[in-house]
C-alpha positions as CSV (number, residue, x, y, z in Angstrom):
1,M,-25.5,8.9,-11.7
2,T,-23.4,5.8,-11.7
3,T,-23.4,3.5,-14.7
4,T,-22.2,0.3,-13.0
5,T,-24.2,-2.2,-10.9
6,D,-21.1,-4.1,-9.7
7,P,-21.8,-4.4,-6.0
8,R,-18.1,-3.7,-4.9
9,A,-17.9,-0.6,-7.1
10,V,-21.2,0.7,-6.0
11,G,-20.4,0.0,-2.4
12,A,-17.1,1.8,-2.6
13,R,-18.7,4.8,-4.3
14,V,-21.5,5.0,-1.8
15,E,-19.1,4.9,1.1
16,M,-17.0,7.7,-0.6
17,L,-20.1,9.8,-1.2
18,V,-21.2,9.5,2.5
19,Q,-17.7,10.4,3.7
20,M,-17.8,13.4,1.4
21,G,-21.0,14.5,3.1
22,R,-23.2,13.6,0.2
23,P,-25.4,10.8,1.6
24,E,-28.5,11.7,-0.4
25,R,-26.4,11.2,-3.6
26,A,-25.2,7.9,-2.2
27,L,-28.7,6.9,-1.6
28,D,-29.7,7.7,-5.2
29,E,-26.9,5.7,-6.6
30,V,-27.3,2.6,-4.5
31,D,-31.1,2.7,-5.2
32,E,-30.4,3.0,-8.9
33,A,-28.1,-0.1,-8.7
34,L,-30.7,-2.0,-6.7
35,A,-33.3,-1.3,-9.4
36,T,-31.2,-3.4,-11.7
37,V,-30.0,-6.0,-9.3
38,P,-32.6,-6.1,-6.5
39,D,-31.5,-9.2,-4.7
40,D,-27.8,-8.6,-4.3
41,P,-27.0,-8.7,-0.6
42,R,-24.1,-6.3,-0.9
43,L,-26.2,-3.7,-2.6
44,L,-29.0,-4.2,0.0
45,L,-26.5,-3.8,2.8
46,A,-25.1,-0.6,1.3
47,A,-28.6,0.7,0.9
48,A,-29.4,-0.1,4.5
49,W,-26.2,1.5,5.7
50,V,-26.9,4.8,3.9
51,R,-30.4,4.9,5.3
52,L,-29.0,4.3,8.8
53,H,-26.5,7.0,8.3
54,L,-29.4,9.3,7.4
55,Q,-31.2,8.2,10.6
56,R,-33.9,6.4,8.6
57,S,-33.8,3.2,10.6
58,A,-37.4,2.3,9.8
59,D,-36.4,2.3,6.1
60,A,-33.2,0.3,6.7
61,L,-34.8,-2.6,8.6
62,P,-36.6,-4.2,5.7
63,L,-33.4,-4.0,3.7
64,L,-31.5,-5.7,6.4
65,E,-34.1,-8.4,6.6
66,Q,-33.7,-8.9,2.8
67,V,-29.9,-9.2,3.3
68,V,-30.4,-12.0,5.8
69,A,-32.9,-13.8,3.5
70,A,-30.6,-13.4,0.5
71,L,-27.6,-14.8,2.4
72,A,-29.6,-17.7,3.7
73,R,-30.6,-18.5,0.1
74,I,-27.0,-18.4,-1.0
75,Q,-25.8,-20.5,1.9
76,S,-28.5,-23.1,1.3
77,S,-27.6,-23.4,-2.3
78,A,-23.8,-23.8,-1.7
79,P,-22.3,-27.2,-2.2
80,P,-21.8,-29.3,1.0
81,G,-18.6,-28.6,2.8
82,R,-18.5,-24.9,2.0
């Protein structure tokens, strides 16, 4: 499994694994990263994308809802003018 939780690195690896025909491995890796950083919107989005790729839309929907909530929190905490 992967040893990094950097969202960009995990996202790139997950995309690569899916393109290589290994979506189940991609799912394992993104879920492992989410266990460490559960509220990261990029990881949540990657996890939802893999599930959609696997035609598990019912599993992807709650993750997408978490992405929206996380982005709303980030935007509401940003300084004015950003």
